Biopython code that builds the backbone (N, CA, C, O; Angstrom):
import numpy as np
from Bio.PDB.StructureBuilder import StructureBuilder

atoms = [
    (1, "MET", "N", (7.658, -14.029, 0.721)),
    (1, "MET", "CA", (6.649, -13.501, -0.148)),
    (1, "MET", "C", (7.289, -12.581, -1.180)),
    (1, "MET", "O", (8.342, -11.991, -0.939)),
    (2, "LYS", "N", (6.643, -12.472, -2.318)),
    (2, "LYS", "CA", (7.174, -11.691, -3.433)),
    (2, "LYS", "C", (6.547, -10.301, -3.482)),
    (2, "LYS", "O", (5.374, -10.124, -3.154)),
    (3, "CYS", "N", (7.329, -9.337, -3.888)),
    (3, "CYS", "CA", (6.872, -7.956, -4.024)),
    (3, "CYS", "C", (5.859, -7.854, -5.172)),
    (3, "CYS", "O", (6.125, -8.344, -6.269)),
    (4, "PRO", "N", (4.703, -7.224, -4.933)),
    (4, "PRO", "CA", (3.738, -7.024, -6.012)),
    (4, "PRO", "C", (4.273, -6.131, -7.127)),
    (4, "PRO", "O", (3.807, -6.220, -8.263)),
    (5, "GLY", "N", (5.235, -5.278, -6.821)),
    (5, "GLY", "CA", (5.764, -4.346, -7.805)),
    (5, "GLY", "C", (6.840, -4.913, -8.704)),
    (5, "GLY", "O", (6.835, -4.674, -9.912)),
    (6, "CYS", "N", (7.783, -5.679, -8.112)),
    (6, "CYS", "CA", (8.922, -6.143, -8.917)),
    (6, "CYS", "C", (9.221, -7.632, -8.762)),
    (6, "CYS", "O", (10.149, -8.139, -9.392)),
    (7, "ALA", "N", (8.457, -8.334, -7.942)),
    (7, "ALA", "CA", (8.588, -9.779, -7.722)),
    (7, "ALA", "C", (9.836, -10.189, -6.940)),
    (7, "ALA", "O", (10.155, -11.377, -6.878)),
    (8, "SER", "N", (10.543, -9.235, -6.345)),
    (8, "SER", "CA", (11.664, -9.576, -5.461)),
    (8, "SER", "C", (11.109, -10.052, -4.124)),
    (8, "SER", "O", (9.932, -9.849, -3.825)),
    (9, "ASP", "N", (11.956, -10.684, -3.325)),
    (9, "ASP", "CA", (11.528, -11.118, -2.000)),
    (9, "ASP", "C", (11.347, -9.911, -1.087)),
    (9, "ASP", "O", (12.212, -9.039, -1.011)),
    (10, "MET", "N", (10.211, -9.875, -0.397)),
    (10, "MET", "CA", (9.931, -8.808, 0.568)),
    (10, "MET", "C", (10.643, -9.140, 1.876)),
    (10, "MET", "O", (10.915, -10.305, 2.166)),
    (11, "ALA", "N", (10.941, -8.109, 2.659)),
    (11, "ALA", "CA", (11.581, -8.288, 3.963)),
    (11, "ALA", "C", (10.714, -7.625, 5.028)),
    (11, "ALA", "O", (10.211, -6.518, 4.831)),
    (12, "ALA", "N", (10.545, -8.309, 6.155)),
    (12, "ALA", "CA", (9.780, -7.740, 7.266)),
    (12, "ALA", "C", (10.574, -6.599, 7.883)),
    (12, "ALA", "O", (11.775, -6.726, 8.119)),
    (13, "THR", "N", (9.900, -5.487, 8.142)),
    (13, "THR", "CA", (10.513, -4.294, 8.714)),
    (13, "THR", "C", (9.604, -3.757, 9.806)),
    (13, "THR", "O", (8.382, -3.753, 9.656)),
    (14, "MET", "N", (10.194, -3.305, 10.901)),
    (14, "MET", "CA", (9.407, -2.718, 11.982)),
    (14, "MET", "C", (9.305, -1.206, 11.789)),
    (14, "MET", "O", (10.315, -0.531, 11.590)),
    (15, "VAL", "N", (8.094, -0.684, 11.847)),
    (15, "VAL", "CA", (7.846, 0.751, 11.847)),
    (15, "VAL", "C", (7.139, 1.033, 13.156)),
    (15, "VAL", "O", (5.982, 0.659, 13.350)),
    (16, "GLN", "N", (7.850, 1.699, 14.051)),
    (16, "GLN", "CA", (7.425, 1.829, 15.437)),
    (16, "GLN", "C", (7.172, 0.411, 15.950)),
    (16, "GLN", "O", (8.124, -0.367, 16.017)),
    (17, "SER", "N", (5.964, 0.035, 16.308)),
    (17, "SER", "CA", (5.722, -1.323, 16.814)),
    (17, "SER", "C", (4.983, -2.186, 15.799)),
    (17, "SER", "O", (4.452, -3.239, 16.153)),
    (18, "ILE", "N", (4.944, -1.753, 14.549)),
    (18, "ILE", "CA", (4.172, -2.453, 13.524)),
    (18, "ILE", "C", (5.116, -3.095, 12.519)),
    (18, "ILE", "O", (6.018, -2.443, 11.992)),
    (19, "GLU", "N", (4.898, -4.378, 12.261)),
    (19, "GLU", "CA", (5.720, -5.080, 11.274)),
    (19, "GLU", "C", (5.066, -4.945, 9.905)),
    (19, "GLU", "O", (3.919, -5.348, 9.715)),
    (20, "ILE", "N", (5.800, -4.378, 8.956)),
    (20, "ILE", "CA", (5.317, -4.246, 7.585)),
    (20, "ILE", "C", (6.280, -4.983, 6.666)),
    (20, "ILE", "O", (7.387, -5.340, 7.068)),
    (21, "ASP", "N", (5.850, -5.206, 5.434)),
    (21, "ASP", "CA", (6.697, -5.856, 4.441)),
    (21, "ASP", "C", (7.226, -4.796, 3.492)),
    (21, "ASP", "O", (6.466, -4.019, 2.914)),
    (22, "ARG", "N", (8.556, -4.778, 3.341)),
    (22, "ARG", "CA", (9.209, -3.779, 2.490)),
    (22, "ARG", "C", (10.082, -4.498, 1.468)),
    (22, "ARG", "O", (10.716, -5.506, 1.780)),
    (23, "CYS", "N", (10.110, -3.979, 0.264)),
    (23, "CYS", "CA", (10.936, -4.560, -0.786)),
    (23, "CYS", "C", (12.294, -3.867, -0.803)),
    (23, "CYS", "O", (12.363, -2.655, -1.010)),
    (24, "PRO", "N", (13.379, -4.619, -0.589)),
    (24, "PRO", "CA", (14.706, -4.008, -0.620)),
    (24, "PRO", "C", (15.144, -3.597, -2.035)),
    (24, "PRO", "O", (16.073, -2.806, -2.195)),
    (25, "SER", "N", (14.472, -4.138, -3.055)),
    (25, "SER", "CA", (14.847, -3.805, -4.430)),
    (25, "SER", "C", (14.203, -2.519, -4.932)),
    (25, "SER", "O", (14.896, -1.609, -5.387)),
    (26, "CYS", "N", (12.871, -2.443, -4.851)),
    (26, "CYS", "CA", (12.178, -1.274, -5.415)),
    (26, "CYS", "C", (11.693, -0.292, -4.358)),
    (26, "CYS", "O", (11.246, 0.804, -4.696)),
    (27, "GLY", "N", (11.776, -0.669, -3.073)),
    (27, "GLY", "CA", (11.353, 0.227, -2.000)),
    (27, "GLY", "C", (9.862, 0.235, -1.734)),
    (27, "GLY", "O", (9.384, 1.036, -0.930)),
    (28, "GLY", "N", (9.109, -0.646, -2.399)),
    (28, "GLY", "CA", (7.668, -0.722, -2.174)),
    (28, "GLY", "C", (7.346, -1.236, -0.776)),
    (28, "GLY", "O", (8.155, -1.923, -0.153)),
    (29, "ILE", "N", (6.155, -0.895, -0.295)),
    (29, "ILE", "CA", (5.711, -1.318, 1.029)),
    (29, "ILE", "C", (4.353, -1.984, 0.892)),
    (29, "ILE", "O", (3.449, -1.443, 0.255)),
    (30, "ALA", "N", (4.215, -3.163, 1.493)),
    (30, "ALA", "CA", (2.949, -3.884, 1.476)),
    (30, "ALA", "C", (2.395, -3.966, 2.890)),
    (30, "ALA", "O", (3.124, -4.228, 3.847)),
    (31, "LEU", "N", (1.094, -3.738, 3.002)),
    (31, "LEU", "CA", (0.414, -3.819, 4.288)),
    (31, "LEU", "C", (-0.646, -4.902, 4.212)),
    (31, "LEU", "O", (-1.474, -4.904, 3.301)),
    (32, "ASP", "N", (-0.623, -5.819, 5.161)),
    (32, "ASP", "CA", (-1.648, -6.845, 5.238)),
    (32, "ASP", "C", (-2.933, -6.238, 5.764)),
    (32, "ASP", "O", (-2.932, -5.151, 6.341)),
    (33, "LYS", "N", (-4.030, -6.955, 5.559)),
    (33, "LYS", "CA", (-5.318, -6.503, 6.085)),
    (33, "LYS", "C", (-5.178, -6.252, 7.586)),
    (33, "LYS", "O", (-4.662, -7.102, 8.312)),
    (34, "GLY", "N", (-5.621, -5.122, 8.040)),
    (34, "GLY", "CA", (-5.542, -4.775, 9.456)),
    (34, "GLY", "C", (-4.346, -3.913, 9.803)),
    (34, "GLY", "O", (-4.416, -3.119, 10.741)),
    (35, "GLU", "N", (-3.239, -4.048, 9.065)),
    (35, "GLU", "CA", (-2.063, -3.224, 9.366)),
    (35, "GLU", "C", (-2.326, -1.753, 9.073)),
    (35, "GLU", "O", (-1.780, -0.874, 9.739)),
    (36, "ASN", "N", (-3.177, -1.486, 8.058)),
    (36, "ASN", "CA", (-3.507, -0.083, 7.794)),
    (36, "ASN", "C", (-4.233, 0.533, 8.987)),
    (36, "ASN", "O", (-4.105, 1.731, 9.238)),
    (37, "GLU", "N", (-4.998, -0.281, 9.727)),
    (37, "GLU", "CA", (-5.656, 0.223, 10.935)),
    (37, "GLU", "C", (-4.632, 0.452, 12.042)),
    (37, "GLU", "O", (-4.743, 1.413, 12.802)),
    (38, "GLU", "N", (-3.640, -0.425, 12.133)),
    (38, "GLU", "CA", (-2.606, -0.272, 13.156)),
    (38, "GLU", "C", (-1.769, 0.982, 12.940)),
    (38, "GLU", "O", (-1.320, 1.603, 13.904)),
    (39, "ILE", "N", (-1.557, 1.358, 11.684)),
    (39, "ILE", "CA", (-0.727, 2.538, 11.437)),
    (39, "ILE", "C", (-1.516, 3.836, 11.544)),
    (39, "ILE", "O", (-0.975, 4.919, 11.318)),
    (40, "GLU", "N", (-2.800, 3.725, 11.890)),
    (40, "GLU", "CA", (-3.603, 4.937, 12.085)),
    (40, "GLU", "C", (-2.964, 5.848, 13.126)),
    (40, "GLU", "O", (-3.079, 7.071, 13.047)),
    (41, "ALA", "N", (-2.294, 5.247, 14.095)),
    (41, "ALA", "CA", (-1.632, 6.034, 15.145)),
    (41, "ALA", "C", (-0.551, 6.949, 14.573)),
    (41, "ALA", "O", (-0.231, 7.976, 15.171)),
    (42, "ILE", "N", (0.011, 6.586, 13.422)),
    (42, "ILE", "CA", (1.027, 7.455, 12.823)),
    (42, "ILE", "C", (0.453, 8.276, 11.669)),
    (42, "ILE", "O", (1.194, 8.915, 10.922)),
    (43, "GLY", "N", (-0.876, 8.253, 11.534)),
    (43, "GLY", "CA", (-1.549, 9.193, 10.648)),
    (43, "GLY", "C", (-1.793, 8.784, 9.221)),
    (43, "GLY", "O", (-2.326, 9.588, 8.455)),
    (44, "VAL", "N", (-1.435, 7.583, 8.814)),
    (44, "VAL", "CA", (-1.566, 7.230, 7.411)),
    (44, "VAL", "C", (-2.910, 6.592, 7.093)),
    (44, "VAL", "O", (-3.499, 6.904, 6.059)),
    (45, "ALA", "N", (-3.411, 5.711, 7.946)),
    (45, "ALA", "CA", (-4.623, 4.959, 7.629)),
    (45, "ALA", "C", (-5.824, 5.855, 7.388)),
    (45, "ALA", "O", (-6.626, 5.579, 6.496)),
    (46, "SER", "N", (-5.963, 6.909, 8.154)),
    (46, "SER", "CA", (-7.119, 7.785, 7.971)),
    (46, "SER", "C", (-7.081, 8.460, 6.605)),
    (46, "SER", "O", (-8.130, 8.732, 6.020)),
    (47, "VAL", "N", (-5.894, 8.729, 6.098)),
    (47, "VAL", "CA", (-5.767, 9.319, 4.767)),
    (47, "VAL", "C", (-6.092, 8.284, 3.703)),
    (47, "VAL", "O", (-6.749, 8.591, 2.708)),
    (48, "ILE", "N", (-5.629, 7.048, 3.915)),
    (48, "ILE", "CA", (-5.908, 5.980, 2.964)),
    (48, "ILE", "C", (-7.410, 5.768, 2.861)),
    (48, "ILE", "O", (-7.956, 5.681, 1.761)),
    (49, "GLU", "N", (-8.077, 5.686, 4.004)),
    (49, "GLU", "CA", (-9.490, 5.350, 4.017)),
    (49, "GLU", "C", (-10.379, 6.543, 3.711)),
    (49, "GLU", "O", (-11.541, 6.356, 3.349)),
    (50, "GLY", "N", (-9.878, 7.753, 3.842)),
    (50, "GLY", "CA", (-10.693, 8.935, 3.570)),
    (50, "GLY", "C", (-10.697, 9.261, 2.093)),
    (50, "GLY", "O", (-9.656, 9.590, 1.525)),
    (51, "GLY", "N", (-11.841, 9.175, 1.472)),
    (51, "GLY", "CA", (-11.972, 9.577, 0.074)),
    (51, "GLY", "C", (-11.309, 8.651, -0.914)),
    (51, "GLY", "O", (-10.813, 9.109, -1.943)),
    (52, "VAL", "N", (-11.284, 7.351, -0.634)),
    (52, "VAL", "CA", (-10.682, 6.407, -1.576)),
    (52, "VAL", "C", (-11.572, 6.276, -2.804)),
    (52, "VAL", "O", (-12.793, 6.160, -2.691)),
    (53, "GLU", "N", (-10.962, 6.296, -3.950)),
    (53, "GLU", "CA", (-11.692, 6.072, -5.190)),
    (53, "GLU", "C", (-10.778, 5.327, -6.145)),
    (53, "GLU", "O", (-9.557, 5.326, -5.986)),
    (54, "ARG", "N", (-11.382, 4.696, -7.135)),
    (54, "ARG", "CA", (-10.568, 4.027, -8.142)),
    (54, "ARG", "C", (-9.796, 5.084, -8.920)),
    (54, "ARG", "O", (-10.350, 6.115, -9.302)),
    (55, "ALA", "N", (-8.541, 4.824, -9.146)),
    (55, "ALA", "CA", (-7.714, 5.794, -9.861)),
    (55, "ALA", "C", (-8.199, 5.965, -11.298)),
    (55, "ALA", "O", (-8.265, 7.083, -11.808)),
    (56, "HIS", "N", (-8.530, 4.881, -11.931)),
    (56, "HIS", "CA", (-9.049, 4.890, -13.297)),
    (56, "HIS", "C", (-10.064, 3.756, -13.366)),
    (56, "HIS", "O", (-9.774, 2.646, -12.919)),
    (57, "GLU", "N", (-11.224, 4.006, -13.904)),
    (57, "GLU", "CA", (-12.261, 2.984, -13.920)),
    (57, "GLU", "C", (-11.750, 1.673, -14.513)),
    (57, "GLU", "O", (-11.136, 1.645, -15.580)),
    (58, "HIS", "N", (-12.019, 0.606, -13.798)),
    (58, "HIS", "CA", (-11.696, -0.754, -14.239)),
    (58, "HIS", "C", (-10.226, -0.944, -14.607)),
    (58, "HIS", "O", (-9.904, -1.772, -15.459)),
    (59, "ARG", "N", (-9.348, -0.196, -13.984)),
    (59, "ARG", "CA", (-7.924, -0.326, -14.303)),
    (59, "ARG", "C", (-7.251, -1.194, -13.260)),
    (59, "ARG", "O", (-7.241, -0.869, -12.073)),
    (60, "THR", "N", (-6.693, -2.296, -13.714)),
    (60, "THR", "CA", (-5.845, -3.070, -12.825)),
    (60, "THR", "C", (-4.420, -2.611, -13.066)),
    (60, "THR", "O", (-4.122, -1.984, -14.082)),
    (61, "THR", "N", (-3.555, -2.923, -12.141)),
    (61, "THR", "CA", (-2.163, -2.520, -12.268)),
    (61, "THR", "C", (-1.341, -3.714, -12.724)),
    (61, "THR", "O", (-1.875, -4.810, -12.902)),
    (62, "THR", "N", (-0.071, -3.509, -12.909)),
    (62, "THR", "CA", (0.808, -4.634, -13.213)),
    (62, "THR", "C", (1.155, -5.390, -11.944)),
    (62, "THR", "O", (1.748, -6.468, -11.998)),
    (63, "ALA", "N", (0.782, -4.821, -10.793)),
    (63, "ALA", "CA", (1.076, -5.477, -9.512)),
    (63, "ALA", "C", (0.151, -6.669, -9.311)),
    (63, "ALA", "O", (-1.041, -6.614, -9.613)),
    (64, "ARG", "N", (0.730, -7.750, -8.792)),
    (64, "ARG", "CA", (-0.058, -8.929, -8.437)),
    (64, "ARG", "C", (0.091, -9.143, -6.946)),
    (64, "ARG", "O", (1.187, -9.044, -6.395)),
    (65, "CYS", "N", (-1.022, -9.436, -6.303)),
    (65, "CYS", "CA", (-1.023, -9.643, -4.861)),
    (65, "CYS", "C", (-0.114, -10.811, -4.499)),
    (65, "CYS", "O", (-0.206, -11.884, -5.096)),
    (66, "TYR", "N", (0.755, -10.603, -3.532)),
    (66, "TYR", "CA", (1.693, -11.647, -3.130)),
    (66, "TYR", "C", (1.031, -12.731, -2.300)),
    (66, "TYR", "O", (1.611, -13.800, -2.108)),
    (67, "GLU", "N", (-0.167, -12.478, -1.805)),
    (67, "GLU", "CA", (-0.853, -13.475, -0.983)),
    (67, "GLU", "C", (-1.782, -14.355, -1.810)),
    (67, "GLU", "O", (-1.713, -15.581, -1.722)),
    (68, "CYS", "N", (-2.651, -13.743, -2.613)),
    (68, "CYS", "CA", (-3.644, -14.535, -3.345)),
    (68, "CYS", "C", (-3.442, -14.510, -4.860)),
    (68, "CYS", "O", (-4.222, -15.117, -5.595)),
    (69, "ASN", "N", (-2.411, -13.820, -5.332)),
    (69, "ASN", "CA", (-2.002, -13.801, -6.736)),
    (69, "ASN", "C", (-3.025, -13.158, -7.683)),
    (69, "ASN", "O", (-3.006, -13.429, -8.884)),
    (70, "ARG", "N", (-3.902, -12.322, -7.161)),
    (70, "ARG", "CA", (-4.844, -11.590, -8.014)),
    (70, "ARG", "C", (-4.190, -10.318, -8.537)),
    (70, "ARG", "O", (-3.233, -9.807, -7.954)),
    (71, "ASP", "N", (-4.730, -9.812, -9.661)),
    (71, "ASP", "CA", (-4.324, -8.485, -10.124)),
    (71, "ASP", "C", (-4.803, -7.469, -9.103)),
    (71, "ASP", "O", (-5.921, -7.569, -8.599)),
    (72, "MET", "N", (-3.964, -6.496, -8.797)),
    (72, "MET", "CA", (-4.341, -5.456, -7.849)),
    (72, "MET", "C", (-5.016, -4.309, -8.593)),
    (72, "MET", "O", (-4.843, -4.154, -9.803)),
    (73, "ILE", "N", (-5.781, -3.511, -7.865)),
    (73, "ILE", "CA", (-6.545, -2.408, -8.435)),
    (73, "ILE", "C", (-5.911, -1.094, -7.999)),
    (73, "ILE", "O", (-5.576, -0.915, -6.828)),
    (74, "ALA", "N", (-5.749, -0.177, -8.948)),
    (74, "ALA", "CA", (-5.186, 1.140, -8.634)),
    (74, "ALA", "C", (-6.253, 1.985, -7.954)),
    (74, "ALA", "O", (-7.360, 2.136, -8.472)),
    (75, "LEU", "N", (-5.915, 2.538, -6.787)),
    (75, "LEU", "CA", (-6.809, 3.425, -6.041)),
    (75, "LEU", "C", (-6.125, 4.759, -5.818)),
    (75, "LEU", "O", (-4.900, 4.865, -5.892)),
    (76, "ARG", "N", (-6.924, 5.767, -5.546)),
    (76, "ARG", "CA", (-6.383, 7.087, -5.232)),
    (76, "ARG", "C", (-6.966, 7.510, -3.892)),
    (76, "ARG", "O", (-8.182, 7.512, -3.702)),
    (77, "GLY", "N", (-6.081, 7.870, -2.967)),
    (77, "GLY", "CA", (-6.505, 8.336, -1.651)),
    (77, "GLY", "C", (-6.379, 9.843, -1.558)),
    (77, "GLY", "O", (-6.184, 10.530, -2.561)),
    (78, "ALA", "N", (-6.493, 10.340, -0.358)),
    (78, "ALA", "CA", (-6.365, 11.779, -0.128)),
    (78, "ALA", "C", (-5.006, 12.259, -0.615)),
    (78, "ALA", "O", (-4.025, 11.518, -0.550)),
    (79, "GLY", "N", (-4.945, 13.472, -1.093)),
    (79, "GLY", "CA", (-3.701, 14.014, -1.622)),
    (79, "GLY", "C", (-3.378, 13.484, -3.000)),
    (79, "GLY", "O", (-2.264, 13.671, -3.491)),
    (80, "ASP", "N", (-4.351, 12.814, -3.645)),
    (80, "ASP", "CA", (-4.183, 12.227, -4.980)),
    (80, "ASP", "C", (-3.057, 11.210, -5.055)),
    (80, "ASP", "O", (-2.467, 11.016, -6.118)),
    (81, "VAL", "N", (-2.752, 10.562, -3.942)),
    (81, "VAL", "CA", (-1.716, 9.531, -3.935)),
    (81, "VAL", "C", (-2.329, 8.228, -4.420)),
    (81, "VAL", "O", (-3.333, 7.766, -3.878)),
    (82, "GLU", "N", (-1.719, 7.633, -5.449)),
    (82, "GLU", "CA", (-2.197, 6.355, -5.961)),
    (82, "GLU", "C", (-1.466, 5.215, -5.281)),
    (82, "GLU", "O", (-0.277, 5.314, -4.976)),
    (83, "TYR", "N", (-2.189, 4.135, -5.049)),
    (83, "TYR", "CA", (-1.611, 2.918, -4.497)),
    (83, "TYR", "C", (-2.429, 1.749, -4.995)),
    (83, "TYR", "O", (-3.466, 1.947, -5.628)),
    (84, "ASP", "N", (-1.987, 0.541, -4.723)),
    (84, "ASP", "CA", (-2.632, -0.660, -5.237)),
    (84, "ASP", "C", (-3.321, -1.416, -4.113)),
    (84, "ASP", "O", (-2.821, -1.479, -2.990)),
    (85, "TRP", "N", (-4.484, -1.995, -4.433)),
    (85, "TRP", "CA", (-5.291, -2.698, -3.446)),
    (85, "TRP", "C", (-5.755, -4.018, -4.035)),
    (85, "TRP", "O", (-6.134, -4.089, -5.204)),
    (86, "CYS", "N", (-5.724, -5.055, -3.224)),
    (86, "CYS", "CA", (-6.234, -6.360, -3.635)),
    (86, "CYS", "C", (-7.646, -6.505, -3.084)),
    (86, "CYS", "O", (-7.846, -6.462, -1.870)),
    (87, "ASP", "N", (-8.624, -6.675, -3.967)),
    (87, "ASP", "CA", (-9.994, -6.812, -3.489)),
    (87, "ASP", "C", (-10.291, -8.220, -2.990)),
    (87, "ASP", "O", (-11.377, -8.479, -2.471)),
    (88, "GLY", "N", (-9.332, -9.130, -3.142)),
    (88, "GLY", "CA", (-9.507, -10.482, -2.620)),
    (88, "GLY", "C", (-9.167, -10.586, -1.145)),
    (88, "GLY", "O", (-9.976, -11.063, -0.350)),
    (89, "CYS", "N", (-7.975, -10.142, -0.779)),
    (89, "CYS", "CA", (-7.522, -10.273, 0.614)),
    (89, "CYS", "C", (-7.312, -8.919, 1.288)),
    (89, "CYS", "O", (-6.879, -8.860, 2.439)),
    (90, "GLU", "N", (-7.615, -7.837, 0.581)),
    (90, "GLU", "CA", (-7.583, -6.472, 1.111)),
    (90, "GLU", "C", (-6.198, -5.996, 1.532)),
    (90, "GLU", "O", (-6.065, -5.213, 2.473)),
    (91, "ARG", "N", (-5.166, -6.469, 0.834)),
    (91, "ARG", "CA", (-3.819, -5.979, 1.094)),
    (91, "ARG", "C", (-3.580, -4.713, 0.279)),
    (91, "ARG", "O", (-4.169, -4.517, -0.784)),
    (92, "LEU", "N", (-2.705, -3.863, 0.799)),
    (92, "LEU", "CA", (-2.340, -2.613, 0.138)),
    (92, "LEU", "C", (-0.882, -2.674, -0.281)),
    (92, "LEU", "O", (-0.061, -3.283, 0.405)),
    (93, "PHE", "N", (-0.553, -2.045, -1.404)),
    (93, "PHE", "CA", (0.833, -1.948, -1.839)),
    (93, "PHE", "C", (1.105, -0.514, -2.262)),
    (93, "PHE", "O", (0.377, 0.063, -3.070)),
    (94, "PHE", "N", (2.166, 0.046, -1.702)),
    (94, "PHE", "CA", (2.586, 1.407, -2.013)),
    (94, "PHE", "C", (3.925, 1.356, -2.726)),
    (94, "PHE", "O", (4.875, 0.754, -2.226)),
    (95, "ASP", "N", (4.006, 1.989, -3.899)),
    (95, "ASP", "CA", (5.297, 2.132, -4.563)),
    (95, "ASP", "C", (6.169, 3.047, -3.715)),
    (95, "ASP", "O", (5.678, 3.775, -2.852)),
    (96, "ARG", "N", (7.465, 2.996, -3.977)),
    (96, "ARG", "CA", (8.400, 3.853, -3.246)),
    (96, "ARG", "C", (7.946, 5.314, -3.310)),
    (96, "ARG", "O", (7.658, 5.840, -4.385)),
    (97, "GLY", "N", (7.887, 5.947, -2.161)),
    (97, "GLY", "CA", (7.529, 7.354, -2.085)),
    (97, "GLY", "C", (6.057, 7.639, -1.853)),
    (97, "GLY", "O", (5.707, 8.748, -1.449)),
    (98, "GLU", "N", (5.178, 6.661, -2.098)),
    (98, "GLU", "CA", (3.751, 6.929, -1.941)),
    (98, "GLU", "C", (3.356, 7.128, -0.479)),
    (98, "GLU", "O", (2.538, 7.998, -0.182)),
    (99, "LEU", "N", (3.915, 6.344, 0.437)),
    (99, "LEU", "CA", (3.615, 6.557, 1.856)),
    (99, "LEU", "C", (4.202, 7.876, 2.340)),
    (99, "LEU", "O", (3.599, 8.551, 3.175)),
    (100, "THR", "N", (5.367, 8.248, 1.828)),
    (100, "THR", "CA", (5.961, 9.540, 2.178)),
    (100, "THR", "C", (5.043, 10.670, 1.729)),
    (100, "THR", "O", (4.859, 11.652, 2.448)),
    (101, "ALA", "N", (4.473, 10.527, 0.544)),
    (101, "ALA", "CA", (3.539, 11.541, 0.047)),
    (101, "ALA", "C", (2.307, 11.618, 0.938)),
    (101, "ALA", "O", (1.793, 12.708, 1.189)),
    (102, "LEU", "N", (1.828, 10.475, 1.419)),
    (102, "LEU", "CA", (0.695, 10.482, 2.340)),
    (102, "LEU", "C", (1.069, 11.151, 3.650)),
    (102, "LEU", "O", (0.299, 11.947, 4.187)),
    (103, "ASP", "N", (2.247, 10.832, 4.166)),
    (103, "ASP", "CA", (2.713, 11.469, 5.403)),
    (103, "ASP", "C", (2.783, 12.985, 5.237)),
    (103, "ASP", "O", (2.364, 13.730, 6.123)),
    (104, "ALA", "N", (3.311, 13.436, 4.107)),
    (104, "ALA", "CA", (3.415, 14.872, 3.852)),
    (104, "ALA", "C", (2.031, 15.500, 3.795)),
    (104, "ALA", "O", (1.835, 16.617, 4.273)),
    (105, "PHE", "N", (1.067, 14.787, 3.212)),
    (105, "PHE", "CA", (-0.295, 15.298, 3.139)),
    (105, "PHE", "C", (-0.900, 15.409, 4.535)),
    (105, "PHE", "O", (-1.586, 16.385, 4.839)),
    (106, "VAL", "N", (-0.648, 14.412, 5.386)),
    (106, "VAL", "CA", (-1.165, 14.420, 6.757)),
    (106, "VAL", "C", (-0.574, 15.578, 7.537)),
    (106, "VAL", "O", (-1.276, 16.222, 8.316)),
    (107, "ASP", "N", (0.713, 15.853, 7.337)),
    (107, "ASP", "CA", (1.407, 16.895, 8.094)),
    (107, "ASP", "C", (0.998, 18.309, 7.690)),
    (107, "ASP", "O", (1.302, 19.264, 8.404)),
    (108, "THR", "N", (0.310, 18.456, 6.553)),
    (108, "THR", "CA", (-0.073, 19.803, 6.109)),
    (108, "THR", "C", (-1.394, 20.238, 6.691)),
    (108, "THR", "O", (-1.855, 21.345, 6.415)),
]
sb = StructureBuilder()
sb.init_structure("model")
sb.init_model(0)
sb.init_chain("A")
sb.init_seg("    ")
for serial, (resi, resn, name, xyz) in enumerate(atoms, 1):
    if name == "N":
        sb.init_residue(resn, " ", resi, " ")
    sb.init_atom(name, np.array(xyz, "f"), 0.0, 1.0, " ", f" {name:<3s}", serial, name[0])
structure = sb.get_structure()
C-alpha cells in the first residue's frame, strides 16, 4: 500500500501488540478502521475521538487514502493536533510527529 502523505510504500510495524502501517520515507502512520480503538489502551484513541472537528471547513488535504483512493479530510483532535481522515473507509493518517504530539497531550 502507498503512503497517503508521500506515495512511498508503507511498511507494517508492531506497536505493542497492534500492527500499524508506517512510512519509512516520511515517517507518517496510517491506522485502519478499528485500529484507533485498539490503541485506546495506549491512550491515543480517546484523544483522537474526543472533540474531533474539521480543521478547516471543506478542506481536503493533499493526502489520498491508500485503500479507496479518496481525498482525505483534515481534522483536528484534542491538543489541536491535525491529522487526515478518509470518510469513505474511516482510515486515519498522521504525519510524522502528530502521534507523538497526541501522546504528549495525553501525558499532561
